[in-house]
C-alpha positions in Angstrom: 101.1 93.9 48.1 98.7 91.1 47.2 97.3 88.3 49.4 99.3 85.7 47.5 102.6 87.5 48.0 101.9 88.0 51.7 101.0 84.3 52.1 104.3 83.4 50.4 106.2 85.5 52.8 104.4 84.0 55.7 105.2 80.5 54.4 108.8 81.4 54.1 108.8 82.6 57.8 107.1 79.4 58.8 109.8 77.3 57.1 112.4 79.2 58.9 110.6 78.8 62.2 110.1 75.1 61.5 113.9 74.6 61.0 114.7 76.5 64.1 112.1 74.7 66.2 113.7 71.4 65.3 117.1 72.8 66.0 115.8 73.9 69.4 115.2 70.3 70.4 118.9 69.5 69.6 120.0 72.6 71.5 118.0 71.8 74.6 119.0 68.2 74.4 122.6 69.1 74.2 122.4 71.5 77.2 120.5 68.9 79.3 123.0 66.2 78.6 126.1 68.4 79.2 124.5 69.7 82.4 124.5 66.1 83.7 127.8 64.8 82.3 129.9 67.9 83.3 130.3 69.5 86.7 128.8 72.9 87.1 132.3 74.4 86.9 133.0 72.5 83.7 129.6 73.4 82.2 130.2 77.0 83.2 133.5 77.0 81.4 131.9 75.6 78.2 129.2 78.3 78.3 131.9 80.9 78.8 133.7 79.7 75.6 130.4 80.2 73.7 129.8 83.5 75.4 133.2 84.8 74.3 132.7 83.6 70.7 129.1 84.8 70.3 129.8 88.3 71.7 133.0 88.8 69.7 131.2 87.5 66.6 128.9 90.5 66.7 131.9 92.7 66.5 133.8 90.8 63.8 130.9 90.3 61.5 130.6 94.1 61.0 126.9 93.8 60.5 127.5 92.3 57.0 125.2 89.2 57.0 122.2 91.5 56.5 123.8 92.9 53.3 122.7 89.7 51.5 119.0 90.5 52.2 119.4 94.2 51.2 121.4 93.9 48.0 120.5 90.5 46.4 116.9 91.5 45.7 118.1 94.5 43.7 120.3 92.6 41.2 120.0 89.8 38.6 121.1 86.3 39.7 124.2 86.5 37.5 125.4 89.6 39.4 124.3 88.0 42.6 126.8 85.1 42.1 129.7 87.6 42.0 128.3 89.5 45.0 128.2 86.4 47.1 131.8 85.5 46.1 132.9 89.0 47.2 131.1 88.7 50.5 132.6 85.3 51.1 136.2 86.7 50.6 135.5 89.5 53.1 134.1 87.0 55.7 137.1 84.7 55.2 139.5 87.6 56.0 137.5 88.6 59.1 137.3 85.0 60.3 141.1 84.6 60.0 141.7 87.7 62.1 139.1 86.6 64.6 140.8 83.1 64.9 144.2 84.6 65.5 142.9 87.0 68.2 141.0 84.3 69.9 144.1 82.1 70.2 146.5 84.8 71.1 144.1 86.4 73.6 142.9 83.2 75.3 145.1 83.8 78.4 144.0 87.4 78.8 140.3 86.5 78.5 140.7 83.7 81.1 142.5 86.1 83.4 139.7 88.8 83.0 137.0 86.2 83.7 139.1 84.7 86.5 138.8 81.1 85.2 142.1 79.4 84.4 140.4 76.5 82.7 139.0 78.9 80.0 142.4 79.5 78.4 143.1 76.0 77.0 139.5 75.6 76.0 139.6 78.9 74.0 142.8 77.8 72.2 141.1 74.6 71.1 138.1 76.6 70.0 140.2 79.2 68.0 139.8 77.7 64.5 136.0 78.0 64.7 135.6 81.6 63.3 137.7 80.7 60.3 135.3 77.8 59.6 132.0 79.4 60.3 132.3 83.0 59.3 132.6 82.3 55.5 129.1 80.7 55.7 127.7 83.2 58.2 125.2 84.8 55.8 123.6 81.7 54.3 120.3 82.2 56.0 119.9 85.8 54.7 121.1 84.7 51.3 118.7 81.8 50.9 115.7 83.7 52.1 116.4 86.7 49.9 116.4 84.2 46.9 113.1 82.6 48.1 114.9 79.4 49.3 113.5 79.3 52.8 112.8 75.6 52.7 116.4 74.8 51.8 117.5 77.1 54.6 115.4 75.3 57.1 117.0 72.0 56.1 120.5 73.5 56.3 119.8 75.0 59.8 118.5 71.6 61.0 121.6 69.8 59.6 123.9 72.4 61.2 122.4 72.0 64.7 122.3 68.2 64.5 126.0 68.1 63.4 126.9 70.5 66.2 125.0 68.5 68.9 126.5 65.2 67.8 130.0 66.8 67.7 129.8 68.3 71.1 128.1 65.4 72.9 129.9 62.4 71.5 133.3 63.1 73.1 131.7 63.9 76.4 129.3 61.0 76.6 131.2 58.3 74.9 134.8 59.2 75.9 134.3 61.3 79.1 136.6 64.0 77.6 135.1 66.9 79.6 135.3 70.5 78.4 138.1 69.9 76.0 136.2 67.2 74.3 133.0 69.3 74.0 135.0 72.2 72.5 137.0 70.0 70.2 133.8 68.4 69.0 132.3 71.8 68.3 135.3 72.6 66.1 135.0 69.3 64.2 131.3 70.0 63.6 132.3 73.4 62.3 134.5 71.8 59.7 131.6 69.7 58.5 129.2 72.6 58.5 131.7 74.7 56.5 131.9 72.1 53.8 128.1 71.7 53.6 127.5 75.4 53.8 129.9 76.1 51.0 128.0 73.7 48.8 124.6 75.0 49.8 125.7 78.6 49.1 126.4 77.8 45.5 123.1 76.0 44.8 121.0 79.0 43.8 123.7 80.1 41.3 124.6 76.7 39.7 122.9 77.6 36.4 123.8 81.3 36.3 126.7 82.8 34.5 128.9 85.1 36.5 128.6 88.8 35.9 130.8 91.3 37.9 128.8 92.9 40.6 128.4 96.7 40.6 128.2 96.8 44.4 131.5 97.9 45.8 133.0 97.0 49.2 132.5 100.6 50.1 128.7 100.4 49.5 128.5 97.1 51.5 130.3 98.8 54.4 128.2 101.9 54.1 125.0 99.8 54.5 126.6 97.6 57.2 128.2 100.4 59.3 125.0 101.3 61.3 124.5 97.6 61.9 128.1 97.3 62.9 127.9 100.1 65.4 124.6 98.7 66.7 126.4 95.3 66.9 129.2 96.9 68.8 126.9 98.3 71.4 124.9 95.1 71.2 128.2 93.3 72.0 128.4 95.4 75.2 124.7 94.8 76.0 125.0 91.0 75.6 128.4 90.7 77.4 128.0 93.1 80.3 125.7 91.0 82.5 127.5 87.7 81.9 130.8 89.5 82.5 129.8 90.9 85.9 128.3 87.5 86.9 131.4 85.5 85.9 133.8 88.1 87.3 132.2 88.8 90.6 129.9 85.9 91.4 131.8 82.9 90.1 131.5 80.1 87.5 128.6 78.4 89.3 126.6 81.6 89.3 127.5 82.0 85.6 126.1 78.6 84.9 122.8 79.5 86.7 122.6 82.8 84.8 123.5 81.2 81.4 120.7 78.6 81.8 118.1 80.9 83.3 118.4 84.3 81.8 117.6 83.1 78.2 115.2 84.7 75.8 112.6 82.3 74.7 114.3 80.5 71.7 111.0 80.2 69.9 110.4 83.9 70.2 113.8 84.8 69.1 113.5 82.5 66.0 110.1 83.7 65.1 111.1 87.3 65.2 114.4 86.5 63.5 112.7 84.6 60.7 110.2 87.5 60.3 113.0 90.1 60.1 115.0 87.9 57.7 111.9 87.7 55.4 110.9 91.4 55.8 114.2 93.1 55.1 114.5 91.9 51.5 110.8 92.6 51.0 111.0 96.1 52.4 114.2 96.7 50.4 112.4 95.8 47.2 109.3 97.8 48.1 111.5 100.9 48.7 113.4 100.3 45.5 110.1 100.2 43.6 108.9 103.5 45.3 106.3 102.0 47.7 105.4 104.5 50.5 106.2 104.2 54.2 102.6 103.8 55.2 102.2 100.6 53.1 105.4 99.2 54.6 104.1 100.0 58.1 100.9 98.2 57.3 102.7 95.0 56.4 105.0 95.4 59.4 102.0 95.8 61.8 100.4 92.6 60.5 103.7 90.7 61.0 103.8 91.9 64.7 100.3 90.5 65.3 101.1 87.2 63.7 104.3 86.8 65.8 102.4 87.7 69.0 99.8 85.0 68.4 102.6 82.4 69.0 105.0 84.2 71.2 102.7 85.5 73.9 101.1 82.2 75.0 104.5 80.5 75.0 106.2 83.3 77.0 103.5 83.4 79.6 103.5 79.6 80.0 107.3 79.6 80.5 106.9 82.3 83.1 104.2 80.5 85.0 105.9 77.1 84.8 109.5 78.4 85.1 110.6 76.2 88.0 109.4 72.8 86.6 110.8 73.7 83.2 114.2 74.5 84.6 114.2 71.3 86.8 113.2 69.1 83.9 115.7 70.6 81.4 118.8 71.2 83.5 118.2 69.3 86.8 117.3 70.3 90.3 120.7 71.9 91.0 119.6 74.7 88.7 116.5 75.7 90.6 117.8 79.3 91.1 117.7 79.8 87.3 113.8 79.7 87.4 113.6 83.2 88.8 115.8 84.5 86.0 113.6 82.8 83.4 110.6 84.7 84.9 112.5 88.1 85.0 113.2 87.9 81.3 109.5 87.5 80.3 108.9 91.2 79.5 111.8 91.1 77.0 110.2 88.1 75.3 106.9 90.0 75.0 108.5 93.1 73.6 110.6 91.1 71.1 107.5 90.6 68.9 108.3 93.9 67.2 110.9 93.4 64.4 112.4 96.9 64.4 115.5 96.6 62.2 113.9 95.7 58.8 111.7 98.9 58.7 114.4 101.2 60.1 117.1 100.0 57.6 114.7 100.0 54.7 113.8 103.6 55.5 117.4 104.6 55.8 117.2 105.1 59.6 120.0 102.8 60.7 121.6 105.6 62.8 118.5 105.6 65.1 118.9 101.9 65.5 122.6 102.3 66.5 121.9 105.3 68.8 119.3 103.4 70.8 121.7 100.6 71.4 124.5 103.0 72.4 122.4 104.6 75.1 121.2 101.2 76.3 124.8 100.0 76.7 125.8 103.0 78.8 122.8 102.6 81.1 123.5 98.9 81.4 127.1 99.3 82.4 126.2 101.9 85.1 123.3 99.7 86.4 125.3 96.5 86.6 128.3 98.2 88.3 125.9 99.4 91.0 124.4 95.9 91.3 127.7 94.1 92.0 128.6 96.7 94.6 125.4 97.1 96.5 123.1 94.1 95.4 125.5 91.3 94.3 123.0 88.7 93.0 122.1 87.2 89.6 118.5 88.3 90.2 119.4 92.0 90.6 121.7 91.8 87.5 118.8 90.2 85.5 116.4 92.9 86.5 118.7 95.7 85.4 119.3 93.8 82.1 115.6 93.5 81.5 114.8 97.1 82.3 117.6 98.4 80.0 116.6 96.1 77.1 112.9 97.1 77.5 114.0 100.7 77.4 116.0 100.1 74.2 113.0 98.5 72.5 110.7 101.4 73.5 113.2 103.9 72.1 113.3 102.1 68.8 109.5 102.2 68.6 109.6 106.0 69.2 112.3 106.4 66.4 110.2 104.3 64.1 107.1 106.4 64.7 109.1 109.5 64.0 110.4 108.0 60.7 107.1 107.0 59.3 105.0 109.9 60.6 102.0 107.8 61.5 99.9 107.6 64.7 100.5 105.0 67.4 97.3 103.2 66.6 98.3 102.5 63.0 101.9 101.7 64.0 101.2 99.2 66.8 98.1 97.0 67.2 98.0 97.6 70.9 94.4 96.5 71.5 94.9 93.2 69.8 98.2 92.6 71.6 96.6 93.4 75.0 93.9 90.9 74.3 96.4 88.2 73.4 98.4 88.9 76.6 95.3 88.7 78.7 94.1 85.4 77.1 97.6 83.9 77.5 97.8 84.9 81.2 94.3 83.5 82.0 95.0 80.2 80.1 98.4 79.5 81.8 97.2 80.7 85.2 94.2 78.5 85.1 96.3 75.5 84.0 98.7 76.1 86.9 95.8 76.2 89.4 94.3 73.0 88.0 97.6 71.0 87.7 99.4 72.2 90.8 102.9 70.8 91.2 104.6 69.3 88.2 107.2 66.6 88.9 107.8 64.9 85.5 108.0 65.5 81.8 104.6 63.9 81.4 103.2 66.3 84.0 104.8 69.3 82.3 103.5 68.1 78.9 100.0 67.7 80.3 100.1 71.2 81.8 101.1 72.6 78.4 98.3 70.8 76.6 95.8 72.0 79.1 97.0 75.6 78.8 97.0 75.3 75.0 93.4 74.0 75.0 92.2 76.7 77.3 94.0 79.3 75.2 92.3 77.9 72.0 88.9 78.0 73.6 89.4 81.6 74.9 90.6 82.7 71.5 87.6 81.2 69.8 85.2 82.9 72.3 87.0 86.3 71.9 87.2 86.2 68.1 91.0 85.7 67.8 91.6 83.8 64.6 94.7 82.0 63.3 93.7 81.7 59.6 96.4 84.3 58.7 99.0 81.9 60.0 97.4 78.6 58.7 96.3 79.8 55.3 99.7 79.6 53.7 100.0 76.0 54.8 96.5 75.1 53.7 96.5 77.0 50.4 97.2 75.7 47.0 100.9 76.3 47.4 101.2 75.3 51.0 103.1 72.3 52.4 100.0 70.8 54.1 98.0 71.2 50.9 100.6 69.3 48.9 100.7 66.5 51.6 96.9 66.4 51.6 96.9 66.2 47.8 99.2 63.2 47.9 97.1 61.5 50.6 93.9 62.3 48.8 95.2 60.8 45.5 96.4 57.6 47.3 93.0 57.2 49.0 91.2 57.7 45.7 93.3 55.0 44.0 92.5 52.6 46.8 88.8 53.3 46.7 88.7 53.0 42.9 90.2 49.5 43.2 
């Protein structure tokens, strides 16, 4: 693959990250405001609603959103239009079933989680799957069709609409949990309408040709993702379930706010995976060998780590002031949970699924999640019996997740038949980890206590400056990340060209 194409893919990933970074601000702002306008019990109930929805969504989506990335790059745009319409009908049916189950089972879920306030909130929330599932695969669709910039704008609009919808009833009308949930549903209606329009944009000039891809083929591709999602459902839900069931709503609120993977890390890796799956699918369709795919994959890992590692270590070192600034001093206990999840953030730089599915090893992906789910259930059951605390539950969750990621790495090495050195840039990753630790540690020693947003911002800038200096001294470059932005096709280049032409006109006058 040529340098121009690699730069193009990097630029697509950067567009996705940019959209998600902006949406992060809305997400953090929403949580911070809700944490102050709602009681801890009310906030815990709201987070339980989202927890129920997000975990069940993994189950009901059947792993199908990734099908856009896999199939669309293998067909002409005319056939793609029919394929998208078929996927939309399938998602609509799944969303309707999800909505009915959510409404009918609200009382049972509330009883299981021992929170009576959860039942009416879930019934209000029930229409959400019917609205959001039909537009569930838009991100994969747009990236597969090289519309990453449009996708970034859509994600930004989606998060902004959701934030306004949730906060307005709570802040302006003091409507509590019911108002926040109802606002989420109203925002979902708006996002459904906009998403339906955005989904059609790439095909507006294309005639419709019947797709040759059958429902059976879609499900055959998606089934390993579905089974992995099923066990992923267990993995994501086990710890919050045990916390909510045995430790109460207040502990659930602490856990929900503290044990959170670094959003930036999740989005960078998610954006990378979204871009790599259609690329690897096309490469395999064209007969490119496994070693070439691994080479591209290894470079993607290193690019992701250059951003994720310093941010993860900074959040670990400054966990307490971050939690206090974002959520308030009553959530101090969540700081330890934020530190415990740090190893997961570091291991997440590896995007396993694109390579495994492109190589036809989806069963290995599913098997690793199955074993992890069993280990997690056993470990968490022991925790609530002998070590009933959110910290112990978080440690077990981290160990099991790390074990799953290591198992996926072993499966990948077996699939591509290459050495560890070619598969994983361990030396470069170790260097980045060391530099990140030294920079954040030195910043902490220099700054000391942080009692305000300005202090936290100053600490971050100091850590970033130290990290930049250390990278320069140790030969760690960032040109592979910046070049797509600075090149002839990059966004910064275009902006620079506009500014340059304007300055030239002024000078000529």
